[in-house]
N, C-alpha and C positions, 0 to 999 in steps of 0.2 A: 224636697230636702236633698242636698248634695251628698252623694256617696262616692267613695273611691274604693274599688274592689280589686285587690291584687290576686294574681294567680300565677302558676308556673313553678312554684317552689317544689322542693322534694329532696331526695337523697341522691347524691352523685359521688362518684369516686374522685379522688384527687386527679387533677388534670382534665377533668371533664367540663362540660358546658351546660348551662341552663339559660333559658330566656324567661324573664319575669314580665308580666303585663299588668297594667293598672288601668282599669276602665272607669271613667268618670261619668256620672249621671245625675239627674235631678235639677237640670236647668242651669248648670254651670256654663259660663262663657269660657270654655276650655282654652281657646287660643289666647286669651288674655292673661293666663296664669303661667308663672314659673313652676315647673314640675320638678320634684326631687325624689330621690331614693335615699333612704336612711336605713341603718341596720343597728340592731341591738343584740349583743351576745349576753348570755346569762351572767349577771353580776356586774355588767358594764353599762356605761351610759350609751344613749342613742347617738350615733355618729352619722354625719353626712357621707354618702357614697358618691352620688352624682347629681348634678343639676342640669336642667335644660330650660333656657329662658323662652319667653314667647317669641323671641326672634331666632330661636334654635341655637343660641350660643350655649356651649357646654362647659362644665367644670367638674373635675374629678378629685376625689381623695388621692393622695400620693400612693396609697397602698393598692389601688386598683387601676392606676393609669397604665394603659397599654394592654389591659386584660378585659376591662368592662367598657361597654359602649351604651350610652343612653340615647334614645331617639323618641320622636313623638309623631303621631298621626292625628292632626287636628280634625280631620274629617270623621275619624272614629272615636274622638275624645279619649284617646289611649296613649299612654307612655310606656315605653319598653326599657328593659335593662338586659342587654346581652352580656352574659358572664362567661368568659372563657378561661382556661387554665386555672380552674378553681383550686383553692388550697384549703386545708382544714381550718385555717384561721378566718376563712370567709364564712364559716358557720355562724348563723345568726337568724333572727327574725328580721325580714326586710319589709320596710314600710314605705308606702307611697305618700307624697305630700304635695299639696297644691297651695300656692301663695299668690294672691293678687287682688286687686280692687278692694283692699281693706279686709280681705277674708283669708282664712287659713283652714285647710281641711287635711285630715289624716285618714288613711285606710286602716284596716284591722290587722294587717301584717300577714306575711306568708313565710313559713319556715324553710330555710335552706340549710341542709346538712351535708358537709363534705367529709366523707369518711370512707376508708377501705374496709 
């Protein structure tokens, strides 16, 4: 059974940095999948943050361009989200997503809180 497990969330002050990781397991052909990071703040819908294709092409939400960087390590079945210059409005639960070969998977989410 495919699992996506996020880690790296926590509490950080405005202007700080965090790196999220999402490790895939369970027989997934990781390199075939487009991997994404989404976030959901309380009372709001889940929104796309960043995508990285199986060819390592990237796409970002306007609100995070220049601050966040998505990357992947296919040998480790892991996708990363480096978040710099964090703002209070980045506070949300961050979810990992995998789409490909007719399947879609979600992780359980990791909380990121940006507050002084």
